N, C-alpha and C positions, 0 to 999 in steps of 0.2 A: 646325629644318629650313627654316622661312621665312627665318630670318636668313642661312643659307648661300646660299639662292637669291638673296637680295638682293645679297649680296657678289659672287656670280658674275656677276649682271647688271651690277653697277657696273664690275667688272673688264673685262667684254666691251665696255661702252660706252667705257671709257678706251682699250682697244686699238683699237676702230674709229675713234675720234677721232684717235689717234696715226697710224693707217694712212692716214687721209685727209690729215693734214698732211704725212706723208712722201711720199705720191704727188704732192701739189701742189708740194712742194719739189724732189723729184728729177725727176718726170716733166713737170710743167708749167713748171718753171723759175722759180717764184715765190721771192721772198726768204723768209728764215726767219721774219721778223715776220708777214708776211701769211699764210704757211702756218699759223703757230701760232694766229693769230686765227681763221682759218676752222675749224681743228680744235677750238678752244675753243667756237666757236659751235655746231658740230655736237654736241659733248658736252652743251652746255646744252639743245639741242633734244631730244636723246634722253632726258635726265634729266626734262624737263618731260613728255614723252610718257609715260614710264614712270610718273611720279607720277599723272598724270590717269587713265591706264588702271587703275592699282591702286585709286584712289578709286572709280571707277565700278564695278569688280568688287566692292569691299567693300560699296558701297551696295546692289548687287543681292543679295548674300548676306544683308545685314541685313534687307532687305525680305522675303526668303523666310523667314527665321527668325521675323519678326514675324507673317507670315501663318500659319506653322505654330503659333505660340503662340496666336493668336486661335482657330484651329480647335480646339486642345486645350482652351482655356478654355470654348468653346461646348459641347464634348462633356462636359466636367466639369459644367457647369451642367445639362445634360440629365440626367446621371446623378444629380445631387443632387435635382432635381425628382422623378425617378422614385423615389428613395429616400424622399423626404418623403411622396409619395403612398402608398407601401407602409406607411410608419410610421403614417400617419393611419388607413389601413385596419385595421392591427393594433390600434391604440388603440380604434377604433370597435368591433371585434369583442370586445376585452377588456371594454369598458364594457357592451356588450350582455350578455355572459356574466355580469358582476357583477350587472347589474340583474335578469337572470333568476334568479340565485341568491338575491338579496335578496327578490325577489317570492315565491320558493318558501319562504324561511325566515321571513319576517314573519308570514304566517298561522299557522305553527306556533308562533312565539313568542307571538302573541296568544292562541292556544288554551291554551298552557301557563300564561300569566298568568291567564286565566279559570279554568282548572282549579285553580290555586293559591288564587284567591279563593274558589272553591267549597269547597275543603278547609278553608280558614281559617274560613269561615262554619259549616261542619259541626262543626268543633271547638268553636267558640263556642257553637253550639246544644247540643251534647252536654254541655259544661261547665255551661250554664245548667240543663239538665234534671237533671244530677247534683246540682247545688246545691239545686234544688227538692225532689228526692227525699230528700236528706240532711238537710233542715230539719225540725224537729219540727212536727207538725200540718200538714205540707205547705205551710207558708207560704213563698213564694219570697223569696229574698234580693235586694235591689237590686243591680244590676250597673252597672259604669261605662259599658258600651256594650251596648245591646240587640242580640241576634243577629238577622240578616236571615234571611228564608226561604231554605231550602236550595236551592230550585229557581231562585232569582234569581241570575244571574251578575253580582254586584256586587263590584267591586274597591275596596279602600279608597284614599282620597286621602291623600297625605302631609300631615302637619301643617305649617302655615305656621311656619317657624322663628322668625319675629320677631313673630308675632301671638298674641294671647291666645285662650283658648277662647271659644266662643260664650256660655257662661254667665257669662264675665267682662265681657261688654259690657253697658253700661247701656242699657236700653230706654226708650223714651219715645214721645210722639206723633209721627206722621209728618208732620203738617201744622201750620202756624201757624193758630191758631183765634182768631177775634174780634180780630184785630190789623189795623190799617191798614197801608198800604204804607210810610208814613213810620216807623211804629213798628217794622216788620220791618227796614227799612233801618238804623235806629238800633241795633237788637238785633244785627244782623250786624256793624256797625262796632265795637260794643263787644266782641263775641266775638273779632273779628280783633285788636283792640288788646290784649285780655287773653290772647291766645294760646290761645283755646278752639276753634280749628278743628283737629279731631283727624284723624289719618291712619288709614285702614282699608285692609286688604289682602284681596283676593279672588283665589284661585288660578285659573290657567288651565292645564288639564291636557291631556296628549296622549291621543288616542283611537286604539285602545280601551284602551291600557295604563293610562291615568289617572295618569300620572306628572306631578308639578308641573313645568311648564316656564317659566311666567311668573307674575307677580302683577300685578294692577291696583290702583293706588293711588287710593282714593276719599276724599273729604273729608266730614266730618260736623261739624255745628255743635253744640257743647255749651253749653246755656244755663246761667245761674247756678244754676238748680235741679237741674242734672245731667241734664236731658232731652236726648236725641240727636235732631237734625234732619238728615235726609239732604240731600245737595247739591241734588237736584232741586227741593226746596222753597224754597231761598233763592238759587240761582244767578241766576235772572231778576232779582230785586230787587237783588242785589249788582252785577250787570252794569249795570243802569240807573243805579245810584248811583256807578259808577266804582270799586267796591271789589275787582273781580276781580284787578287787578294785585297788590294787597296779599295776597289769598288765594292766588293762584298763586305768589307769592313764598315764602310759608310752605310751600306744598306741595312746591315744587321743592327747597328746602333739605332738607326731611325725606326726600324721595325719594333725594337724593344720599347721605344718611347711611344709609338702608336698603340701597341698592345696595352701598355699601362693606361693610356687615355681611354681606349675602348673598354677596359675592364671597369672604369669608373661609371660607364653608361650601362653595360651589360656584359656579364661574364659568359654569355652564351655565344658570343661572336669571336671567331678566331681569325688568324692571319697566316697566309702562306708567304714565305720568304724564299725567293730564288737564290740558290747557291751554286756557283760554278764548280765543276769537278776539280779544277786545278787548286782551288782553295784547300781542299782536303789533304793535298800532298805538300803544302807549304809547312814545313816542320816548325819553324819559329812562330809564324803567325797562328797556325792552327792550335798550338799549345795554349797561347794566350786566348784564342777564341773559345776553346773548351773551358778555360778557367772563368771567362766572362759568362758563358752560358750556365755553368755550374752555379755561379753566384745568382743567376736569374732563373733557377730551376722552378721557381714558383709560377713562371709563365709557361711552363712546358705544356699545360693543357690547352693553351690558346695560340701557341706559335709553332707552326710546322715548317720544316725546311723542304724545299722542292728541288728536284733534279730531273733533267731531261732523260728520256729513254736511251738516247745515244750515249749520254755520259754514264748512265748506270751500266750499260753493257761494256763500257771500256774500263770500269773500275777493276783495280787489282787488289792485292792484299792490303796495301797501305790505305786505299780509300775505304775498304770494308772495315778496317780497324778504326778509322776515323769515324765512320758511321756508328760503330759499336760504342765508341766513347761518348758520342752525342746521345745515343739511345740510353746509356747508363745514367745520363743526367735527366732522363724522363722525356726527351723530345722525340717526336715522331716525324715521319717523312712522307712525301708525296712524289708521284712521278707524273710529268707532263710531257708535251711534245711527243706523244705516242704516234708512231708511224705504222705500226702493225700490232696485231694481238698475239704475237709470239712471246709470251712471258709466262712464268710459273707463279700463280698467286701465293702458294704456300711459301715459296722461297722469299717473295717480297714481304709476306707477313713475318717470317722469321727474322728478317732484317729491319723490322719495325716500320715498314711502310703501311700506312693506314688509308691512303687515298691514291686513286689512279684517275688522271684526267685524260679523257679520250675525245678527240674532235668528233663533233656530231656527224659530219659527213663520212667519217670512217666507220662509225657505228651503223649508219644507214646504207652504206655501200655494200650490197650483198655480194658483188663480184670480188671486192677486196677481202671481205671477211670469210668468203668461201675457201680461200687459200690459207687462212690462219688456223692456229691450233685450237682456238676457242670460237664458238658461234656467238655472234653479237647478242642474240636473244638470251643466251645463258650467261653472259659475262657478268651482269650485275649480281645474279644469284651466286655464281661461283666465287666472286670476290667477297660477297657478304659472308659466305661460309668460312672464309679465312679472316674475317674481321676487317675487311677493306671496303671503303665506300667508293662508288663510281661517280665521277663528275663529268657531265657532258659539257665540253667547251666549244667556243666559236659558234655559238647559236645566234643566228641573225634573222630568223623569221618565225612566225607562229606555227606554221605547219611542221617545222622541225621539232618544236616543243611537243606537239601532239604525238608525233612518231616516237620520240624518246620516252614518253610516258608508257607506251606499249612495251618498251624494253625495261621497265621498272627503274629508270634512272631517277635518282632522288634529288640530285643537285645539278644546276645549270649555270653556265657562265658565257657571256658573249655581249656583243653590241646591242642585241635586242633588249637586254635589261639595263645596261649602262656601259658607256665607254670609260676607259681608264681616266681618272681625274687626279690632278695634283693634290697632295696633302696640304691642308691649310697651314699657314706659318705658325699659328698659335699651338698646333698639335705638337710641334717640335721645339717650342720655347723652353728654355732651360737646358737644352741638350747642347753640350759643348761640341765643337767640331771634333770628329773622330780622329784618332791618331793615324798617321800614314802607315802604309804597309810596312811591317817591321823588316828593315834591311840591316840595321845595326842595333841589336837588342840593347846595347848599353846606352845608345843615344836617343832612343825613342821611348815614349811613354807607353807603358803596358796597358792592356785592357783592364786589368784589375785596378790600376790607378784611375783610369777613366771612369770605371764603375763607381769608385769612391767619390769622384767629383760629381757624378750625376746624382748619387744618393744624397749628397750633402746639399743639393739645391732645394 
């Protein structure tokens, strides 16, 4: 249609120009050349006028179309914003509904679990009584596990899959006796060189279900006579003697082996590994340590490094930089040996701390918590808002568990659930002895080389 109109206009312009030339030739008496030139000039003027007017009209139409498109885009944006708002409201309502349903189901599940524990204890008690009644002269037969009182709502804790039973542990004196500091330091150094720093596991369970969720790796020194010395008795001496990087070296290697074994059974179980603050400042060792953990970053979701509150408060720029290097590998941290509640949860969360372990007696001691910055009743909720879980440790009786449940404590650790038990030898099979603390980098095997040897097994 537009093409026909353009042809029609062009024909009209030619006829008008020819008419002007004919009038000038016949009416005005001009010669043919002059009349033709004037007619051609008139045709050119009309063509230019038509072209300019068409361009102006097209530009106006294009501007109107762009304006309409802008209005349509703005309207579409408003509709999308309204749809996003409605979708967010729907998601919020769904989440609230799910939370209400979970809140209604969890107490029922806890009660069912407690009822199951009571039934199991009742069955054990009845079996023990039947055994006693069925034995001649009424002499009771020894049982593998003594039945708990029927009235106590005690649920059993899962066995540590990689730990020995308590009776398999070698007991010994808990303190060094009649030894000087130099003699203790020499004994610790010999034990580290002889690979006599053993790994123990203590479970961390969920409350109130008491299902094993984590293990804490603890170190024990085994003397030449087979006596077991807990870490609290030799860590101070080892730290002052500069032996902690070597001991942490051995502990971390074994923890990696244990986590690999645990993941074969369940990926929901994690491990806490204690690290001394001096290890973070050992330049040569810590560089190799980071390289080793970067090579094992696949275990970051199941292996957490644990530091004491006193050590964290003494951290300087070097220690915080070391923590950041481990956090960049995906590993997260925990704080234990908490002596007061004077800490900032947001600061801990920013530094990749995801767990805080507080002794049960500190949480339940109102006189001590009254002088703290955080009320014990609000501690679990405050930590949870910053992505940190609260673990109640050193739990030794059932009444403590009941009180901790009132404080919304989700995890518990202590001798009530299980004592620390040594790791089974088969859990560490195939693990070469870890290299000594790096004193001469050119003469010692690096962690990367050790990792290659472990992966080749």
